[in-house]
C-alpha positions as CSV (number, residue, x, y, z in Angstrom):
1,M,11.0,-40.1,-41.7
2,T,9.8,-42.0,-38.9
3,Q,13.3,-41.7,-37.3
4,L,13.2,-37.8,-37.4
5,L,9.8,-37.7,-35.9
6,H,10.8,-40.0,-33.0
7,W,14.0,-37.5,-32.3
8,I,11.6,-34.7,-32.6
9,R,9.2,-36.1,-29.9
10,Q,12.0,-36.9,-27.7
11,L,13.5,-33.3,-28.0
12,L,10.0,-31.7,-27.4
13,A,9.6,-34.2,-24.5
14,L,13.1,-33.2,-22.8
15,T,12.3,-29.5,-23.5
16,M,9.1,-30.0,-21.4
17,I,11.0,-31.7,-18.5
18,L,13.5,-28.9,-18.5
19,F,10.9,-26.3,-18.4
20,F,9.0,-27.9,-15.7
21,M,12.0,-28.7,-13.5
22,A,13.1,-25.0,-14.0
23,W,9.6,-23.7,-13.1
24,M,9.6,-25.9,-9.9
25,W,12.9,-24.7,-9.0
26,A,11.7,-20.9,-9.4
27,V,8.5,-21.7,-7.3
28,G,10.3,-23.7,-4.8
29,A,12.8,-20.5,-4.2
30,Q,9.7,-18.2,-3.9
31,W,8.2,-20.5,-1.1
32,V,11.5,-20.7,0.7
33,L,11.9,-17.0,0.7
34,R,8.2,-16.7,2.1
35,W,8.9,-19.3,4.9
36,R,12.4,-17.1,5.6
37,A,10.4,-13.9,5.6
38,Q,7.8,-15.5,8.2
39,R,10.7,-16.1,10.5
40,L,12.2,-12.6,9.8
41,L,9.0,-10.7,10.6
42,A,8.4,-12.9,13.7
43,D,12.0,-11.8,14.9
44,V,11.6,-8.2,14.2
45,R,8.0,-8.2,16.0
46,T,9.8,-9.3,19.1
47,L,12.1,-6.2,19.2
48,E,11.0,-3.6,21.6
49,V,11.7,0.3,20.7
50,G,12.9,2.3,23.5
51,T,14.5,-0.2,25.4
52,P,18.2,-1.4,25.8
53,P,19.3,-4.5,23.6
54,A,18.2,-7.7,25.6
55,D,17.9,-11.2,24.6
56,A,15.5,-10.7,21.5
57,V,18.2,-8.4,19.9
58,N,21.0,-10.9,20.5
59,H,18.5,-13.8,19.0
60,F,18.0,-11.7,16.0
61,L,21.7,-11.2,15.6
62,G,22.6,-14.7,16.0
63,R,19.9,-16.0,13.7
64,W,20.4,-13.7,10.9
65,K,24.2,-12.8,11.1
66,V,24.7,-14.6,7.7
67,A,22.2,-12.5,5.8
68,G,22.5,-9.2,7.7
69,N,24.9,-6.6,7.7
70,A,25.9,-3.5,9.9
71,E,26.5,0.0,9.7
72,C,27.8,1.6,12.6
73,K,28.6,5.3,13.9
74,P,30.1,6.2,17.2
75,R,26.6,6.6,18.9
76,S,24.4,4.5,16.4
77,C,24.1,1.0,14.7
78,F,21.8,0.0,12.0
79,Y,21.3,-3.7,11.3
80,A,19.6,-4.5,8.1
81,V,18.8,-8.3,6.8
82,V,18.0,-8.5,2.9
83,L,16.1,-11.6,1.3
84,E,15.3,-11.9,-2.1
85,T,14.8,-14.0,-5.2
86,T,15.4,-12.6,-8.6
87,L,14.3,-13.5,-11.9
88,P,17.2,-13.5,-14.6
89,S,17.2,-10.2,-16.8
90,W,15.7,-12.1,-20.0
91,A,12.5,-13.1,-17.6
92,R,11.7,-9.6,-16.2
93,Y,9.8,-6.8,-18.1
94,D,11.7,-4.1,-19.8
95,A,9.9,-1.3,-21.1
96,T,12.6,-0.4,-23.6
97,R,12.4,-3.9,-25.4
98,S,9.8,-4.6,-28.2
99,G,6.4,-6.3,-27.3
100,L,7.7,-9.6,-28.8
101,R,10.9,-9.5,-26.5
102,N,8.7,-8.9,-23.5
103,L,6.7,-12.5,-24.3
104,I,8.9,-14.4,-21.8
105,P,8.6,-11.9,-18.9
106,H,4.6,-12.0,-19.4
107,A,4.5,-15.7,-19.6
108,A,6.6,-15.8,-16.4
109,V,4.1,-13.8,-14.6
110,D,1.2,-15.7,-16.0
111,L,2.9,-18.8,-14.5
112,G,3.3,-17.2,-11.1
113,L,6.9,-16.3,-11.1
114,R,8.2,-13.0,-10.0
115,S,11.1,-11.2,-8.3
116,S,10.5,-10.4,-4.7
117,L,12.4,-8.7,-1.9
118,V,12.3,-8.7,1.9
119,R,14.1,-6.3,4.3
120,G,14.1,-6.3,8.1
121,G,16.2,-4.7,10.9
122,F,16.9,-2.4,13.7
123,A,18.6,0.6,14.8
124,I,20.2,1.2,18.1
125,E,21.1,4.8,19.3
126,D,22.7,5.8,22.5
127,G,22.4,2.3,23.9
128,V,18.5,1.9,23.4
129,V,16.8,0.2,20.2
130,A,15.5,3.3,18.4
131,R,14.0,1.8,15.3
132,V,12.5,-1.5,14.4
133,Y,11.9,-2.1,10.6
134,F,10.2,-4.4,8.2
135,G,9.4,-4.1,4.2
136,E,8.2,-6.4,1.4
137,G,8.5,-5.7,-2.3
138,V,7.1,-7.8,-5.2
139,E,7.2,-7.7,-9.1
140,G,4.0,-8.3,-10.8
141,E,1.9,-7.6,-13.8
142,S,0.2,-4.2,-13.8
143,S,-3.5,-3.6,-14.8
144,V,-2.2,-0.7,-16.8
145,H,-1.2,-1.9,-20.4
146,G,0.0,-4.9,-18.8
147,Q,3.3,-3.6,-17.9
148,S,5.3,-4.7,-15.1
149,R,6.1,-2.9,-12.1
150,E,7.7,-3.3,-8.6
151,I,5.4,-2.3,-5.7
152,F,6.7,-2.1,-1.8
153,A,5.1,-1.4,1.3
154,G,7.4,-0.9,4.8
155,S,6.4,-0.3,8.2
156,Q,8.6,1.2,11.1
157,E,8.3,1.4,14.6
158,I,10.1,4.6,15.9
159,A,11.1,6.2,19.2
160,G,9.5,9.6,17.7
161,Y,10.4,12.1,15.3
162,A,12.4,15.4,15.5
163,P,11.0,18.5,13.9
164,Q,13.6,20.8,12.5
165,G,15.6,22.7,15.2
166,A,14.0,20.6,17.9
167,Q,16.3,18.9,20.3
168,T,13.9,16.2,21.6
169,L,11.9,13.6,19.9
170,L,8.2,14.0,19.7
171,P,5.3,11.6,19.4
172,L,3.8,10.9,16.1
173,P,0.6,12.7,15.4
174,D,-1.9,10.1,16.6
175,H,1.1,7.9,17.1
176,R,1.2,6.8,13.5
177,R,1.4,8.0,9.9
178,V,1.5,6.7,6.5
179,L,4.1,8.2,3.7
180,S,4.0,7.8,0.2
181,T,8.0,7.4,-0.9
182,K,9.8,6.8,-4.1
183,M,9.9,3.2,-3.0
184,G,6.3,2.7,-2.1
185,L,4.1,3.2,1.1
186,L,5.8,3.6,4.4
187,V,4.0,3.1,7.8
188,E,5.4,4.7,10.8
189,F,4.3,4.4,14.4
190,D,5.5,5.0,18.1
191,P,5.7,2.9,21.0
192,A,2.5,4.7,22.6
193,L,0.4,3.0,19.6
194,D,-2.4,0.8,20.7
195,P,-1.1,-2.8,20.7
196,S,-3.8,-3.9,18.1
197,A,-3.0,-1.0,15.9
198,K,0.6,-2.1,16.1
199,R,-0.1,-5.7,15.0
200,A,-2.0,-4.0,11.9
201,A,0.8,-2.2,11.0
202,M,3.1,-5.0,10.8
203,N,0.3,-7.4,9.4
204,F,2.1,-8.1,6.1
205,R,0.5,-10.4,3.6
206,L,3.5,-12.6,2.6
207,A,1.2,-14.4,0.2
208,C,2.2,-11.9,-2.5
209,I,5.4,-13.5,-2.7
210,T,3.9,-17.0,-3.7
211,Q,0.5,-16.7,-5.0
212,F,-0.1,-17.5,-8.5
213,K,-1.9,-14.0,-9.2
214,P,0.3,-11.3,-8.8
215,C,-0.4,-8.3,-6.1
216,L,-1.0,-5.1,-8.1
217,R,-1.1,-2.5,-5.3
218,E,0.9,-1.7,-2.0
219,E,-2.3,-2.0,0.0
220,E,-2.6,-5.8,-0.6
221,I,0.9,-6.3,0.8
222,L,0.1,-4.3,3.9
223,P,-3.7,-3.7,4.4
224,G,-3.1,-1.5,7.2
225,A,-1.6,1.1,4.9
226,G,-4.7,1.2,2.8
227,K,-6.7,1.9,5.8
228,L,-4.6,4.7,7.0
229,L,-4.7,6.0,3.3
230,E,-8.4,6.0,3.4
231,K,-8.5,7.8,6.6
232,R,-6.1,10.7,5.2
233,K,-8.4,11.4,2.4
234,P,-10.4,14.6,2.4
235,A,-14.3,14.1,3.0
236,G,-16.0,13.3,-0.5
237,A,-12.7,12.3,-2.1
238,P,-13.0,9.1,-4.4
């Protein structure tokens, strides 16, 4: 009996050690993603819309050639970088599974673990940088019924927009706008926007990737998007 208890204690100790090592590995992967996301965001901010490709573009391509991919047409080329950490399927919430089978996903969220995604890139059209883009998405527990959901916020500087039938690009209303898409919130702005407002439009909270308590709303990822949404609400709306 004493020998059996000894083996049980050893097994429990080994299980705890393995669990702690797996948790540390997952947390470390999230911090590595956040660090790489910071570098990607910094490189995206150096790109200038409306100008020919220059040293900043060459630097971007040189640093992210392994993680990025290009889609090119005769007059345009889009270069995108995707960075992510993904929990295994058994550790992610699934609404089709029974409550007990989602205990591990809920435990993962409670332990500060989540799947996260970061995108960044630019588009070149007719020999000039026409669009610069960055986006961040995280998975976290929702305040509704404790269910997990993905939230995403993106921001892009574009040369302008072309209404249906228009032959030339026009500036955005107030030089910026916020859109609700299937993926999440998207802020668009053009080069004429005030520099301080540009910084706010690209002021992503990358802490949502690593912080222990999950972010619940897109506005927590990109506070500037939340402020634009508030401005868009009719007077007196809640």
